[in-house]
N, C-alpha and C positions, 0 to 999 in steps of 0.2 A: 504494500500500500504506500503510495507516494505521499510525502508530507506536503502540507499546504505551503504555498510559496512564501507566506508570511510567517510560517513557523520557523523559528531560529533559536539556537541555544541562548539562554539568558547570559548576559555579559558576566564575566567573572568579577567578583567583588573581592577586594582585599579584606581579609578577616579583621575584625575589630581587635585592637590590641589594648588591653587594660594595663594601666600603669601599676608598678609595684606588686605585681602578682608573681612574676618569676623573673629571674635575671636574664638579660639578653646582651648581646654585643652592642657597644656604642656604634652609631653611624660614624663614617669617616669625618675627621675634622676638616673644615674648609674656612678659608678666609673669605670675608664678605666686604664688598665695596658697593656703596649706594651713593648716588649723586642726585641733586635736585636743583633746578634752576630757580634763582631768586626772582620773585615777583612774576612768575609765569602767567598767572591770571591777570596781571596788569597789562600784559601785551594784548594787542587786538587779536580777536579770534582768528583772523586770516594768517597771523604769524605763528600760531600754535603748531601747525603741521611741520613747518620748516625748522622750528626749534627742536621738536621731538626727533626729527631726522638728523639734525646737526649734532646733538649730544653724543650718541654712540660713535659718530665719526670723529668727534673731538677726543673721545676716550681712546679710540683705536690709534689715532695719530700720535697722541701723547705717550702712549705705552710703547709704540715703535720708536719714538725719539728717545725715550728713556732706556732703550735697549732691552725692552721687556715684551717683544712681540708674541712670545709663547703664552703670556698671560692672557692676551686677547684671543689668540687662536684656540687656546684650551679652556676658555671660560666655561664655567658650569652654571646650569639653570639660569641663563640670562633672561632678563625681562625688562621691557620698556614700561615705565609708569606714566607715560605721557609727558610729564614735566621733568622726568628723570630717567634713571637707568640703574639696574642692580645686577650683579653677577657674583659668582663664587670663584675662588681660585685656590691653588695649593698654598697652604699656610707657610711653607718654607720660604716663600718669596715675600712675605709680609714686610720685612725690613726694607726691601727695595720699593715696595708700594708706598711706604711712608716717605722714604727718601732714596732715590731722587724723583720718583714719579709725581708726587704732589707739587714739587717745584716746577717740573716740566709741564704739568697740566696748567699751572699758572702762566707759564711762558706761551703755551699754545693758545690759551684764551686771549691773552693780550694781543697776539698777532691776529687772531680771528676778529676780535672786536675793532681793531684799528682799520682793518680792511672791509668791515661791514658798515660802510658809511650810510647814514640815514636810518640805521636800525639800532634799536636799543641793545646794549651789550648783554651777552650771556655771562652771568656770574654764577658760580656753582658752590653749593654746600656739599661737603663730602663726609660720609661716615664710614669708619672702618671697625670691623669686629671679627671675631674668630670663635668657632665652636662646632660641635657635632651636628651634622645635618644629613638627612637621607640623600644619597647620590648614587642610585642604582639604575638610572636610565628611564625612570618612570616620569610621567607628567607631573606628579606631585612632589618631585624632588625639590630640595631646597627650602621646604617649609619646616618651621620649628621655632623655638624660643630665640636662638641666635638671630634668625632672620627678622623676627618681630622687633628685637632690641635694636638691630641695625637701623630700622626705619624710625624707631622712637628716638634714637640718638640724632638722626638726620632732622627730625622735627623739633628737637629740644630748643629751649629758649636761648641757651648760651651761644650756640653756633649761629642761630638766626640773628641774635643781637650783634654778634661779632662782625658778620658781613654787613649788617645795616649800619654799624658805627664806622665802617671804613670807607675810604674813597673809592667810588666806582671807576675812577680813572687809574687807580693804582692796584687795588686789591681785587682779584677776580676769583680767588679760591679761599674758603675757610673750611678747615677740616676738624672733625671731632673723632677722637679715638676712644674706644671703650677702655676701661681700666685694664682689662685682660690684655688687649693689644699693647698698651703702654708698658705693662710689666714684662710681657713676654719678649717684645721686640726692642723697646727703648731702654728700660732700666737694665735689661740684660747686657746692653752694650752692642747688640747686633746691628742697630740702625745708625747710619752716618749722621745723626743729629743728636746733640747733647740733650739731656733731660730738661735743661733750662730753656730750651726753645718751646716748651709746652707749658700751658697754663691749666692748673687743676680747676675744675668747675663741678658744681652739682647739676647734673643734667636732668631737667624736668620738662614735662610736656603738659601744656595747659589742657585741662579736661581729662587727663589720663592718669591712672595710678601708676606712674613710672617715675622713679628717682634713682639715679645711679651716679657714682663717681665717674668722671670722664675727663678727657684732656683735650684742650684746644690747641691747634697748630695752624698758623697763618704763614705760608711761605713768603709773602711780601706784605708786611703789615703797613698800615697807614691810618691816619685819623686818630681818634681818641679810643684806642682799643683797651685802655685800662679803666674805662668807665665802670663804676662799681655796680651798675645795673647788670654788667656782664659777669664780673668776677667777684663781686662782693665788696664789703668795706675794706679799705686799705688797712693793713696791719704791718707792724714792724717787729723785728727780732729783739729779744731781750738784750742781746749783746750790742745792738745799735743804740739803744737808749741808755745803756749803762746799768748794770745790775749791782745791787748792794751785796755785801758779803753775807748778810743775814738771809738773803733769798735762797730758797732751795735750788740746787743745780737742775738745769733743764733735762728732761728725759729725751734720749735720742729717738728719732723716728726714721722712717724709711729714707727720707730725703733731707740730708744736711743737718740732722740733729735738732730740728725745731721742736719746741715744746707745744703740746696740745693741752688746752685748759678751757674751762667754761668761764668766760669773762663777762661781768655785768658792770657797766659804768653808767650811773644814773644821777639825776639831779636836775635842777632848773638849767635849761640851755645846754644840756649835755647830750652825748651820743650814747645810745643804748644798743648794745650788740647782744643778741641772745643766740647761743649756739657754740659750736666748737671753733675756737680761734687758734690757728697755727701760728705760733710766735706771740710775743708780748705785744701790748698795745699802749701807746702813749698819745693821749688826746689833750690838746690845749685849746681852750675856747678863746677866740680872738674877737676884738671889737669889730662891728660891721657885719656880724652874722656869719654863720657857717662854722664848721669844726676843722681845725688844722691837725692833720695826723702826721707826726714827725717820723722820719726814717724812710726806709725803702719798702716797696711793696713786697710782700712775701706770703704766699699761700692763699687760702680761701676761707671765707667765713661761711660756715654751714649753719643755716637757720635764718633768722630774720636778717634781711639785707636792707640797708638804708637807715634813716634816722627816725627813731621813735622818741618824741619829746614829751616829757611829762610837765604839763603846765605851759605857761606862756614863755616861749623861747627868747623873747625880746625883753622880758621883765628886767629892769635894772640896767639896761643899756641905753646910752645916749644916742 
């Protein structure tokens, strides 16, 4: 008896996998790079298609110029997001993605924008992460927590603020690295960029339950990139302001022996920081309004960022 022409075997479904029921092998580790064009929706609709096509071409050209053509040719689970692009790569080349590729991407964008007269420049946010992701040739490859976190980092406030605070004539790339990327590739010494080229930030996304330690890197900085709306209130090292012999010795940390403490400075016309401050803080109130923070910038304030004033800040001032 012949089967009905519309009778066909049901498509095979991947069996549901329940977490924490039995042990399984981890998926392979993959590096992840995601990019997003600044103010994509601010461009006229007629420009959207050309920008979407230009972004992967700019990535390809920059990887080739950085002598990393195999990264583009061998990219895993690539996907255009309309205003950006994402793909996976072998994590062994992560140090080269951080440097020199981010610097070369900046150069390629400068050249592209100079020659695109009459068109608004393409400026890119870049996020880098690494972690275990399925990569077996299936359509669903590349999905998992590391992929989600990569996109959250890309949409986080610090990297958006960093690109917005810089000059569109100078800075074309602002990158944010997950803490894992930073520890594995930069702190380890494998990347040709010193740790001090990176700024620690708390990465948060408005409207999302996402908060992670991350690191900003701008290959060609410009403008007011130390705005505390980006990196938190300015703080100084205890050694910079001079420690008394009665003060306890600072506890060493991962980076440069800075001390972490919970500091609250309050009172009329004072600055109030709530959260963990890396390094000591010296605040002098000056006539004419505002707080003067002495010393060098060092580290990040985790918690309330900005000025919380109790009472009238101008009371007692001429």
